[in-house]
C-alpha positions as CSV (number, residue, x, y, z in Angstrom):
1,F,0.0,0.0,0.0
2,K,2.6,2.5,1.0
3,Y,4.9,1.9,-1.9
4,A,2.3,1.0,-4.5
5,G,0.3,4.2,-4.2
6,E,-0.3,5.9,-7.5
7,K,2.2,3.5,-9.2
8,C,-0.2,0.7,-8.8
9,T,-2.1,0.4,-12.1
10,H,-4.4,-2.4,-10.8
11,P,-6.6,-1.8,-7.8
12,Y,-6.7,-5.5,-6.8
13,P,-3.5,-5.7,-4.7
14,V,-4.3,-2.7,-2.6
15,E,-8.0,-3.7,-2.2
16,R,-7.0,-7.3,-1.3
17,Y,-4.6,-6.3,1.4
18,A,-6.8,-3.5,2.8
19,T,-9.7,-6.0,3.0
20,E,-7.6,-8.6,4.8
21,S,-6.2,-6.0,7.2
22,K,-9.7,-4.8,8.1
23,R,-10.7,-8.4,8.6
24,I,-7.8,-9.0,11.0
25,L,-8.5,-5.7,12.8
26,G,-12.2,-6.8,13.2
27,V,-11.0,-10.1,14.8
28,L,-8.8,-8.0,17.2
29,E,-11.7,-5.6,17.9
30,K,-14.0,-8.4,18.8
31,R,-11.4,-10.1,21.0
32,L,-10.7,-6.8,22.9
33,E,-14.4,-6.1,23.6
34,N,-14.2,-7.8,27.0
35,H,-10.5,-8.1,27.5
36,T,-7.7,-5.7,28.5
37,Y,-5.2,-7.6,26.5
38,L,-5.3,-10.2,23.7
39,V,-5.2,-13.2,26.0
40,G,-7.3,-11.7,28.8
41,E,-6.2,-9.4,31.6
42,Q,-2.5,-10.3,31.4
43,Y,0.0,-8.6,29.1
44,T,1.6,-11.4,27.1
45,I,3.8,-12.2,24.2
46,A,0.7,-12.1,22.0
47,D,0.4,-8.3,22.7
48,M,4.1,-7.8,22.3
49,A,4.1,-9.5,18.9
50,T,0.9,-8.0,17.5
51,V,1.0,-4.3,18.6
52,P,3.9,-3.4,16.3
53,W,1.9,-4.5,13.2
54,V,-1.2,-2.6,14.3
55,N,0.7,0.5,15.3
56,C,2.6,0.4,12.0
57,L,-0.6,0.6,10.0
58,S,-1.0,4.2,11.1
59,Q,2.6,5.3,12.0
60,F,4.4,3.8,9.0
61,Y,1.9,3.0,6.3
62,K,-0.4,6.0,7.0
63,A,-3.3,3.8,6.3
64,D,-5.7,5.4,8.8
65,E,-8.1,6.5,6.1
66,I,-8.0,3.5,3.7
67,L,-8.5,1.1,6.7
68,N,-10.9,3.4,8.5
69,L,-9.0,2.8,11.7
70,Q,-11.3,4.9,13.8
71,Q,-13.9,2.1,13.5
72,F,-11.8,-0.1,15.8
73,P,-12.0,1.8,19.1
74,N,-11.0,-1.3,21.2
75,V,-8.0,-1.8,19.1
76,N,-7.0,1.8,19.3
77,Y,-7.3,1.9,23.1
78,W,-5.3,-1.4,23.3
79,V,-2.5,0.0,21.2
80,Q,-2.3,3.1,23.4
81,R,-2.5,1.0,26.5
82,V,0.4,-1.3,25.3
83,L,2.5,1.6,24.0
84,S,2.2,3.5,27.2
85,R,3.7,0.7,29.3
86,P,7.0,2.1,30.6
87,L,9.3,-0.5,29.3
88,T,7.5,-0.6,25.9
89,A,7.7,3.1,25.6
90,K,11.4,2.9,26.6
91,G,12.0,0.3,23.9
C-alpha cells in the first residue's frame, strides 16, 4: 500500500490487502471487547508480537483513512495501553 500508491495500475492488490487488514482488525476488535489484552487481563507475548503490526498501520503506512482505523476503538485503546507501558515506551 505505502509503496504501490499511484504507481499501482491495478486496484486488486491494494484492495485485497486492505480488506484482509480490516478483517484482522475486526477479529482483534471483537477479542478486545471484553478483555484488556489479547489473551485476557494479562499482558503477554501475544500483545508484544501484535502491537507493532497494528501500530505500524498508522505510523508507517499512513493507512488510517483507507483502513478506517477509527472504526476499531477497542484496538486503538489497546494500542495506546500497550505503547504507554513504561518498558514498551522505553524500547
